[in-house]
KEKE-3310 file (N, C-alpha, C; in steps of 0.2 Angstrom, whole numbers, plus 5000, padded with zeros to 4 digits):
npx = (5006:4993:4994:4982:4969:4959:4950:4940:4942:4957:4961:4952:4951:4953:4942:4931:4934:4933:4920:4913:4918:4910:4897:4900:4902:4892:4884:4894:4905:4906:4907:4916:4916:4921:4932:4937:4937:4937:4925:4919:4903:4895:4900:4910:4907:4912:4926:4942:4951:4952:4964:4971:4982:4985:4996:4984:4984:4986:4979:4969:4976:4972:4959:4954:4955:4943:4933:4924:4938:4947:4952:4945:4945:4948:4959:4961:4973:4978:4984:5000:5003:5004:4990:4982:4986:4971:4965:4968:4965:4952:4948:4955:4947:4932:4933:4936:4930:4927:4939:4950:4961:4972:4985:4988:5004:5013:5030:5033:5039:5030:5018:5020:5024:5011:5002:5006:5005:4992:4990:4990:4979:4972:4972:4969:4956:4952:4956:4963:4980:4988:5005:5008:5022:5025:5037:5047:5052:5066:5076:5077:5086:5097:5112:5112:5110:5107:5094:5080:5075:5069:5055:5037:5028:5024:5020:5013:4998:4997:5001:4987:4981:4981:4981:4968:4961:4962:4958:4944:4945:4943:4956:4966:4969:4985:4989:4986:4991:5007:5007:5006:5014:5026:5025:5027:5040:5047:5042:5050:5052:5053:5054:5051:5048:5047:5041:5037:5025:5008:5007:4989:4982:4997:5008:5020:5029:5035:5046:5060:5062:5073:5069:5076:5081:5077:5070:5075:5070:5058:5051:5033:5029:5033:5048:5064:5072:5085:5096:5098:5095:5096:5084:5071:5067:5050:5052:5067:5069:5060:5068:5076:5070:5069:5077:5087:5077:5075:5090:5088:5080:5084:5079:5077:5080:5064:5056:5041:5031:5019:5016:5017:5012:5010:5006:5010:5001:4999:5002:4998:4985:4986:5001:5003:5002:5008:5022:5019:5021:5032:5039:5034:5038:5055:5057:5050:5061:5070:5069:5057:5044:5030:5016:5003:4997:4995:4992:4991:4983:4985:4992:4998:5004:5001:5002:5011:5020:5022:5030:5030:5038:5033:5039:5032:5039:5028:5021:5009:4999:5000:4996:4982:4978:4978:4970:4958:4941:4937:4929:4929:4932:4939:4946:4943:4936)
npy = (4873:4880:4898:4907:4912:4921:4914:4907:4891:4891:4892:4898:4909:4923:4925:4923:4936:4943:4944:4948:4962:4967:4965:4974:4985:4989:4999:5004:4992:4980:4962:4948:4933:4923:4929:4933:4947:4965:4977:4992:4996:5002:5005:5016:5029:5033:5037:5037:5019:5012:4999:4988:4977:4962:4949:4942:4950:4962:4970:4988:4988:4980:4981:4990:5001:5002:5014:5030:5042:5032:5016:5005:4993:4978:4965:4949:4940:4927:4923:4934:4931:4933:4937:4929:4929:4928:4932:4946:4951:4949:4960:4969:4970:4973:4985:4995:5007:5012:5021:5017:5009:5010:5000:4997:4991:4983:4983:4967:4950:4939:4947:4958:4949:4943:4955:4960:4951:4950:4963:4962:4953:4959:4970:4962:4961:4974:4982:4997:4998:5004:5003:5007:5005:5002:5005:5009:5007:5008:5000:4991:4995:4994:4991:4982:4980:4970:4966:4962:4973:4987:4986:4987:4996:5004:5019:5017:5017:5031:5033:5026:5035:5050:5046:5039:5052:5059:5054:5053:5067:5067:5067:5057:5043:5039:5053:5050:5039:5045:5055:5045:5035:5047:5050:5040:5037:5046:5043:5035:5025:5018:5002:4997:4981:4977:4965:4950:4945:4931:4920:4915:4901:4895:4891:4901:4915:4926:4927:4928:4939:4943:4953:4965:4970:4974:4973:4981:4989:4978:4970:4971:4956:4950:4948:4948:4963:4972:4970:4971:4980:4990:4990:5003:5023:5029:5039:5039:5026:5033:5041:5033:5031:5042:5048:5044:5043:5054:5061:5053:5057:5070:5080:5096:5113:5121:5111:5101:5088:5073:5062:5048:5037:5023:5010:4990:4981:4976:4985:4998:5011:5020:5019:5022:5037:5040:5039:5047:5058:5061:5060:5068:5081:5080:5080:5092:5100:5095:5109:5103:5104:5097:5093:5086:5074:5056:5045:5027:5014:5006:4997:4985:4968:4956:4952:4959:4968:4983:4998:5010:5022:5034:5042:5058:5070:5087:5096:5109:5107:5092:5092:5095:5085:5074:5083:5078:5074:5060:5042:5029:5008:5012:5025:5040:5055)
npz = (5099:5089:5087:5094:5086:5076:5067:5058:5046:5037:5026:5020:5025:5019:5008:5017:5023:5016:5012:5023:5022:5012:5017:5027:5023:5010:5005:4996:4992:4981:4982:4973:4974:4963:4955:4967:4971:4975:4970:4965:4972:4961:4947:4940:4928:4913:4914:4918:4923:4935:4944:4957:4967:4974:4986:5000:5017:5020:5025:5028:5012:4997:4996:5004:4998:4988:4980:4978:4972:4973:4972:4956:4955:4966:4966:4974:4981:4988:5005:5006:4993:4975:4963:4952:4935:4924:4935:4937:4924:4923:4932:4927:4917:4921:4928:4919:4909:4897:4895:4895:4907:4924:4928:4945:4954:4964:4968:4966:4960:4957:4956:4949:4936:4932:4932:4921:4912:4912:4906:4895:4890:4893:4882:4869:4870:4868:4877:4886:4892:4907:4919:4932:4942:4960:4971:4983:4993:5004:5012:5004:4993:4982:4972:4963:4946:4938:4950:4959:4964:4972:4987:4984:4993:5006:4999:4989:4995:4995:4981:4975:4980:4976:4962:4960:4963:4950:4941:4944:4941:4930:4921:4907:4903:4899:4907:4920:4923:4920:4933:4942:4946:4945:4960:4965:4960:4966:4982:4999:5009:5025:5039:5054:5066:5079:5084:5074:5061:5061:5049:5046:5055:5060:5072:5074:5074:5058:5060:5075:5090:5102:5117:5119:5106:5091:5073:5058:5043:5037:5027:5020:5019:5029:5027:5035:5038:5037:5046:5064:5078:5095:5105:5109:5113:5109:5098:5099:5091:5079:5074:5067:5056:5048:5048:5037:5026:5024:5019:5008:4999:4998:5004:5007:5019:5021:5010:5006:5010:5012:5023:5029:5043:5048:5055:5056:5059:5070:5080:5092:5089:5099:5102:5086:5087:5096:5089:5075:5082:5084:5071:5066:5071:5069:5055:5054:5063:5055:5044:5037:5029:5035:5027:5023:5035:5037:5048:5053:5053:5036:5027:5030:5039:5042:5060:5063:5072:5070:5060:5050:5040:5028:5015:5003:4995:4991:4979:4974:4966:4966:4980:4979:4973:4983:4993:4988:4987:4994:4995:5002:5012:5021:5018:5021:5017)
capx = (4998:4991:4992:4978:4966:4949:4949:4939:4945:4963:4963:4945:4951:4952:4934:4927:4935:4931:4911:4911:4918:4904:4892:4900:4901:4888:4883:4903:4908:4903:4912:4914:4919:4922:4937:4939:4937:4933:4923:4913:4894:4888:4903:4908:4907:4914:4931:4949:4947:4960:4966:4977:4981:4990:4991:4983:4986:4990:4972:4965:4979:4972:4951:4950:4953:4940:4928:4926:4942:4953:4951:4937:4941:4956:4962:4965:4979:4980:4990:5005:5005:5001:4984:4984:4984:4965:4961:4970:4963:4943:4948:4954:4939:4930:4934:4935:4923:4928:4943:4955:4965:4978:4987:4996:5008:5016:5036:5034:5040:5021:5013:5024:5023:5004:4998:5010:5001:4984:4984:4991:4975:4966:4972:4964:4949:4951:4955:4970:4981:4996:5004:5012:5025:5027:5045:5048:5056:5074:5080:5082:5087:5104:5118:5113:5107:5102:5092:5072:5074:5064:5049:5031:5026:5016:5019:5005:4990:5003:5001:4981:4975:4982:4980:4963:4958:4966:4955:4938:4944:4942:4961:4965:4974:4992:4989:4984:4999:5012:5005:5007:5022:5031:5022:5032:5049:5046:5040:5051:5048:5059:5051:5055:5047:5045:5043:5035:5015:5010:5001:4984:4984:5003:5011:5023:5030:5040:5053:5059:5068:5075:5065:5080:5081:5069:5073:5077:5069:5057:5047:5025:5029:5036:5051:5065:5075:5094:5098:5095:5095:5093:5075:5074:5062:5048:5057:5076:5066:5055:5073:5081:5069:5066:5086:5089:5072:5076:5095:5091:5075:5087:5074:5080:5075:5059:5053:5035:5029:5012:5021:5009:5015:5011:5006:5011:4997:5000:5004:4990:4985:4990:5010:5006:5001:5016:5025:5016:5020:5040:5041:5031:5045:5060:5056:5051:5070:5074:5065:5052:5032:5022:5008:4997:4998:4991:4992:4984:4987:4984:4998:4999:5009:4995:4999:5019:5019:5030:5030:5034:5037:5032:5036:5032:5037:5023:5019:5004:4996:5000:4991:4976:4973:4978:4964:4952:4937:4937:4923:4932:4930:4946:4950:4938:4934)
capy = (4875:4885:4902:4911:4921:4924:4914:4896:4886:4892:4891:4900:4919:4928:4924:4925:4942:4948:4943:4953:4968:4969:4965:4980:4990:4988:5004:5006:4989:4971:4954:4943:4929:4921:4932:4938:4954:4968:4981:4999:4996:5007:5007:5022:5030:5039:5037:5032:5016:5011:4992:4985:4971:4958:4945:4946:4949:4968:4977:4987:4986:4986:4983:4994:5008:5005:5018:5037:5044:5029:5011:5004:4986:4979:4960:4947:4935:4921:4928:4935:4927:4938:4936:4924:4935:4928:4935:4953:4949:4950:4966:4973:4973:4976:4991:4999:5008:5015:5027:5012:5006:5009:4996:4999:4984:4985:4976:4962:4947:4938:4952:4963:4946:4943:4961:4963:4946:4952:4969:4960:4949:4964:4971:4958:4963:4981:4987:5001:4998:5006:4998:5010:5002:5007:5004:5014:5003:5012:4995:4984:5000:4989:4995:4978:4982:4964:4964:4964:4983:4991:4982:4989:4997:5010:5022:5013:5024:5040:5032:5024:5041:5054:5044:5040:5059:5063:5050:5056:5074:5069:5067:5054:5036:5042:5058:5047:5035:5048:5055:5041:5036:5053:5050:5031:5040:5050:5041:5033:5021:5012:5002:4992:4977:4973:4959:4948:4945:4926:4916:4912:4896:4895:4891:4904:4923:4921:4929:4932:4945:4945:4956:4969:4970:4977:4974:4987:4986:4974:4969:4967:4950:4945:4947:4950:4967:4974:4969:4972:4989:4989:4992:5011:5029:5031:5045:5038:5021:5037:5043:5027:5030:5047:5053:5041:5044:5060:5057:5048:5060:5075:5086:5104:5118:5124:5103:5099:5081:5073:5057:5043:5035:5018:5002:4985:4974:4973:4993:5001:5017:5027:5021:5025:5046:5044:5039:5054:5064:5060:5060:5079:5083:5073:5083:5099:5101:5097:5111:5102:5104:5094:5097:5082:5067:5053:5038:5024:5004:5005:4993:4977:4962:4951:4955:4963:4975:4987:5002:5010:5029:5035:5053:5059:5077:5087:5104:5111:5101:5084:5093:5097:5079:5071:5081:5079:5071:5050:5038:5022:5009:5012:5032:5044:5063)
capz = (5099:5087:5088:5093:5081:5076:5064:5054:5040:5037:5019:5017:5026:5011:5006:5021:5028:5010:5014:5030:5021:5008:5024:5032:5017:5007:4997:4993:4987:4979:4983:4967:4973:4957:4954:4972:4965:4977:4965:4969:4971:4959:4943:4938:4921:4907:4919:4918:4930:4944:4947:4961:4968:4977:4990:5005:5022:5021:5023:5023:5005:4992:4993:5009:4996:4982:4980:4971:4972:4974:4965:4954:4960:4972:4967:4980:4980:4994:5010:5004:4986:4970:4961:4945:4928:4924:4940:4936:4917:4926:4936:4923:4914:4928:4927:4911:4907:4892:4894:4898:4918:4925:4934:4953:4957:4968:4964:4966:4956:4954:4954:4941:4930:4929:4929:4916:4907:4912:4904:4888:4890:4892:4874:4866:4872:4866:4882:4886:4901:4909:4926:4936:4947:4965:4971:4989:5001:5005:5014:4997:4987:4982:4968:4959:4942:4939:4955:4955:4961:4977:4985:4985:5003:5011:4995:4987:4996:4991:4974:4973:4980:4968:4956:4957:4963:4944:4934:4943:4938:4920:4917:4902:4902:4898:4910:4926:4922:4923:4938:4948:4942:4947:4964:4965:4958:4971:4987:4997:5012:5031:5038:5059:5069:5086:5083:5068:5059:5059:5045:5046:5055:5059:5078:5075:5069:5053:5065:5083:5092:5109:5121:5119:5100:5084:5065:5054:5037:5037:5023:5021:5019:5034:5026:5039:5039:5033:5054:5069:5081:5102:5106:5111:5114:5100:5098:5095:5085:5073:5068:5063:5050:5045:5044:5028:5021:5022:5015:5000:4997:4996:5007:5009:5021:5013:5007:5008:5010:5011:5027:5029:5048:5045:5057:5053:5060:5076:5082:5095:5088:5102:5099:5084:5087:5099:5082:5070:5085:5082:5064:5064:5076:5067:5049:5058:5067:5047:5039:5030:5029:5033:5021:5025:5038:5039:5053:5058:5050:5030:5024:5037:5039:5047:5066:5064:5079:5072:5058:5043:5041:5019:5015:4996:4992:4986:4976:4976:4961:4970:4986:4975:4972:4987:4996:4981:4990:4992:5001:5004:5016:5024:5019:5018:5018)
cpx = (4997:4990:4987:4975:4960:4948:4945:4942:4953:4964:4956:4944:4951:4946:4929:4929:4932:4924:4911:4915:4913:4899:4892:4899:4896:4885:4891:4905:4904:4909:4911:4922:4923:4930:4941:4941:4933:4932:4919:4906:4891:4893:4905:4909:4909:4922:4936:4949:4956:4958:4970:4977:4987:4991:4989:4986:4990:4982:4975:4969:4974:4963:4948:4951:4948:4934:4928:4933:4946:4951:4945:4936:4948:4953:4965:4969:4976:4983:4998:5007:5000:4991:4984:4984:4977:4963:4961:4966:4958:4940:4950:4949:4933:4929:4936:4929:4924:4934:4948:4959:4971:4979:4990:4997:5012:5025:5037:5037:5035:5018:5014:5021:5015:5001:4998:5005:4994:4982:4988:4983:4971:4967:4971:4958:4946:4952:4960:4973:4988:4996:5008:5015:5027:5032:5048:5050:5063:5076:5080:5085:5096:5106:5116:5108:5102:5097:5084:5069:5071:5057:5046:5027:5021:5013:5014:4998:4992:4996:4990:4979:4974:4979:4970:4958:4957:4961:4948:4939:4943:4952:4961:4972:4982:4996:4990:4990:5003:5013:5007:5014:5026:5031:5027:5038:5049:5046:5048:5048:5054:5053:5054:5050:5048:5044:5038:5029:5015:5004:4996:4985:4992:5003:5015:5025:5034:5048:5053:5065:5065:5071:5069:5081:5074:5074:5071:5075:5066:5053:5040:5024:5030:5044:5058:5072:5084:5098:5095:5098:5093:5088:5077:5067:5058:5052:5063:5072:5065:5064:5079:5077:5066:5074:5087:5084:5074:5082:5094:5085:5079:5082:5080:5075:5072:5053:5047:5034:5022:5017:5017:5017:5010:5011:5005:5006:4996:5002:4997:4990:4987:4998:5009:5004:5006:5021:5025:5022:5028:5042:5039:5039:5051:5061:5053:5056:5073:5073:5060:5047:5031:5016:5007:5005:4995:4995:4988:4989:4984:4987:4999:5005:5007:4998:5007:5015:5026:5026:5034:5032:5037:5035:5038:5032:5032:5027:5011:4997:4998:4996:4984:4971:4975:4973:4959:4946:4937:4930:4927:4929:4937:4948:4942:4937:4932)
cpy = (4878:4891:4908:4917:4919:4924:4908:4894:4894:4895:4896:4908:4922:4930:4926:4933:4947:4951:4948:4960:4972:4971:4972:4986:4991:4994:5006:4998:4980:4967:4952:4937:4922:4921:4932:4944:4957:4973:4987:4992:4998:5009:5014:5024:5033:5042:5033:5027:5014:5004:4992:4980:4968:4953:4947:4947:4956:4975:4980:4989:4981:4986:4987:5001:5011:5007:5025:5037:5040:5024:5012:4997:4986:4972:4956:4942:4930:4926:4927:4931:4931:4932:4930:4930:4931:4933:4945:4955:4954:4958:4968:4976:4977:4983:4997:5000:5013:5021:5021:5013:5007:5006:5001:4995:4987:4976:4971:4955:4943:4944:4956:4957:4945:4950:4961:4956:4948:4959:4968:4959:4957:4969:4969:4959:4970:4987:4989:5002:5003:5005:5006:5005:5006:5001:5009:5011:5003:5004:4990:4990:4998:4994:4988:4979:4975:4961:4965:4973:4982:4986:4988:4988:5000:5016:5020:5018:5032:5040:5030:5034:5048:5053:5041:5045:5062:5059:5054:5064:5073:5067:5058:5048:5039:5049:5054:5043:5041:5052:5049:5036:5041:5053:5045:5033:5044:5052:5037:5029:5016:5011:4996:4988:4975:4966:4954:4944:4935:4925:4913:4904:4892:4894:4897:4909:4919:4924:4927:4934:4945:4954:4964:4971:4971:4974:4978:4987:4982:4976:4969:4962:4945:4945:4949:4958:4968:4971:4976:4977:4989:4995:4997:5016:5025:5035:5042:5035:5027:5040:5038:5027:5034:5047:5047:5043:5053:5063:5057:5052:5070:5081:5090:5107:5119:5116:5103:5093:5078:5065:5055:5038:5030:5013:4994:4979:4976:4981:4995:5008:5020:5025:5022:5032:5046:5045:5044:5056:5066:5061:5066:5081:5084:5082:5090:5103:5103:5103:5109:5102:5099:5095:5094:5076:5063:5047:5035:5019:5004:4998:4989:4972:4957:4958:4956:4966:4978:4995:5004:5021:5031:5042:5050:5066:5078:5094:5104:5109:5094:5086:5092:5088:5075:5075:5082:5075:5062:5048:5033:5016:5011:5018:5034:5051:5068)
cpz = (5092:5085:5087:5091:5078:5069:5061:5051:5038:5031:5016:5022:5021:5011:5010:5022:5023:5008:5017:5028:5016:5013:5026:5029:5009:5001:4995:4990:4986:4980:4976:4969:4969:4956:4960:4970:4971:4972:4968:4967:4965:4955:4941:4929:4918:4911:4916:4922:4933:4946:4949:4963:4971:4984:4996:5012:5025:5021:5028:5015:5003:4992:4998:5004:4989:4984:4977:4976:4973:4968:4963:4959:4962:4968:4972:4978:4988:4996:5007:4998:4982:4969:4954:4939:4928:4930:4940:4930:4921:4929:4934:4920:4916:4928:4923:4910:4901:4890:4895:4905:4917:4933:4940:4955:4961:4968:4965:4961:4954:4951:4948:4934:4930:4932:4923:4910:4905:4908:4894:4888:4889:4886:4871:4865:4872:4873:4883:4891:4900:4917:4926:4941:4954:4969:4977:4992:5001:5006:5009:4990:4983:4972:4961:4952:4937:4944:4955:4960:4971:4980:4984:4993:5002:5004:4993:4989:4995:4984:4972:4975:4976:4960:4953:4959:4952:4938:4936:4943:4930:4918:4912:4904:4905:4905:4916:4927:4927:4928:4944:4950:4944:4955:4967:4965:4963:4979:4990:5006:5017:5034:5050:5062:5076:5085:5074:5067:5060:5055:5049:5048:5058:5065:5079:5069:5065:5055:5070:5082:5098:5111:5119:5113:5098:5078:5063:5046:5034:5029:5027:5022:5023:5033:5032:5036:5036:5041:5060:5076:5091:5102:5110:5111:5107:5094:5092:5088:5077:5069:5065:5057:5044:5043:5038:5023:5017:5017:5006:4998:4992:5000:5010:5015:5017:5008:5010:5005:5014:5016:5031:5037:5050:5051:5052:5053:5065:5081:5084:5092:5095:5100:5093:5081:5088:5091:5080:5075:5083:5075:5064:5066:5073:5059:5050:5060:5059:5042:5036:5034:5031:5032:5025:5030:5038:5042:5055:5054:5042:5025:5028:5036:5042:5053:5067:5069:5077:5068:5052:5041:5030:5019:5006:4996:4988:4984:4977:4971:4966:4974:4984:4977:4979:4991:4993:4988:4989:4999:5000:5008:5023:5024:5015:5019:5012)
residu = (UNK:UNK:UNK:UNK:UNK:UNK:UNK:UNK:UNK:UNK:UNK:UNK:UNK:UNK:UNK:UNK:UNK:UNK:UNK:UNK:UNK:UNK:UNK:UNK:UNK:UNK:UNK:UNK:UNK:UNK:UNK:UNK:UNK:UNK:UNK:UNK:UNK:UNK:UNK:UNK:UNK:UNK:UNK:UNK:UNK:UNK:UNK:UNK:UNK:UNK:UNK:UNK:UNK:UNK:UNK:UNK:UNK:UNK:UNK:UNK:UNK:UNK:UNK:UNK:UNK:UNK:UNK:UNK:UNK:UNK:UNK:UNK:UNK:UNK:UNK:UNK:UNK:UNK:UNK:UNK:UNK:UNK:UNK:UNK:UNK:UNK:UNK:UNK:UNK:UNK:UNK:UNK:UNK:UNK:UNK:UNK:UNK:UNK:UNK:UNK:UNK:UNK:UNK:UNK:UNK:UNK:UNK:UNK:UNK:UNK:UNK:UNK:UNK:UNK:UNK:UNK:UNK:UNK:UNK:UNK:UNK:UNK:UNK:UNK:UNK:UNK:UNK:UNK:UNK:UNK:UNK:UNK:UNK:UNK:UNK:UNK:UNK:UNK:UNK:UNK:UNK:UNK:UNK:UNK:UNK:UNK:UNK:UNK:UNK:UNK:UNK:UNK:UNK:UNK:UNK:UNK:UNK:UNK:UNK:UNK:UNK:UNK:UNK:UNK:UNK:UNK:UNK:UNK:UNK:UNK:UNK:UNK:UNK:UNK:UNK:UNK:UNK:UNK:UNK:UNK:UNK:UNK:UNK:UNK:UNK:UNK:UNK:UNK:UNK:UNK:UNK:UNK:UNK:UNK:UNK:UNK:UNK:UNK:UNK:UNK:UNK:UNK:UNK:UNK:UNK:UNK:UNK:UNK:UNK:UNK:UNK:UNK:UNK:UNK:UNK:UNK:UNK:UNK:UNK:UNK:UNK:UNK:UNK:UNK:UNK:UNK:UNK:UNK:UNK:UNK:UNK:UNK:UNK:UNK:UNK:UNK:UNK:UNK:UNK:UNK:UNK:UNK:UNK:UNK:UNK:UNK:UNK:UNK:UNK:UNK:UNK:UNK:UNK:UNK:UNK:UNK:UNK:UNK:UNK:UNK:UNK:UNK:UNK:UNK:UNK:UNK:UNK:UNK:UNK:UNK:UNK:UNK:UNK:UNK:UNK:UNK:UNK:UNK:UNK:UNK:UNK:UNK:UNK:UNK:UNK:UNK:UNK:UNK:UNK:UNK:UNK:UNK:UNK:UNK:UNK:UNK:UNK:UNK:UNK:UNK:UNK:UNK:UNK:UNK:UNK:UNK:UNK:UNK:UNK:UNK:UNK:UNK:UNK:UNK:UNK:UNK:UNK:UNK:UNK:UNK:UNK:UNK:UNK:UNK:UNK:UNK:UNK:UNK:UNK:UNK:UNK:UNK:UNK)
# end
């Protein structure tokens, strides 16, 4: 039997979902079905454009972050599949208001290739572009110089937020890109899953777990992690995520961070709040200030039951960009 899901035709899942978003937030976004783009309802003027995108199945990333203070355009691929270079080119041109466009790209081979090609094509149309590569997944940090590098995960939210704020404040193309690269370079994420997600229309999840084990270091495309560990309390599992992040980032007492406690799709708000409490306590006990905390499901993997924790060291300037006004379907303050 196919796993029960609230879908119609699996092949139309992405289009129907984006149509539903437009109908829900008609004052914020519009949907371009020809290129699978979600754009600001009222295009911004005289600022650096911000475009991002990738495979669907990670909602609200990226379409949910289109609006004032974040993205101008989100480009949607099929579930867990990169959008084409021509889609990204169309999104880049739609995001341009005359001052160039910053592309925010998660570090996956297809995304990097297609955004790179799109940037070259946009250049042929006299649109200058800069790419910010997000590669925050600590579980895939290896010593192989020829490997693909760390995957891009929930730090994408932090990058999109601060880059979007800098663009709204009038920063130049180079300045906006530099801020994004700084945040991407200094952010790290760790994830775990209690159960895997299931593709639309399929009958089984990406992997199976026994009742007494969890998968540590999972990816957002249903990738298995670095190993399995025994199931434990929320605080104990949070420690498995926080400890390696603090170590890798070299967070000393007195450091300040923005922390994102992110649900991977099937995690209840109640569970996420308990996890956020644990993460805050663990960081505070180490003398690390949680300057800001964002808790909720922002970068998901379909219906995966799990969490990720992202830490980004911050100073006063980055906090101003984080705190700057934002109005999108998924994030508003």
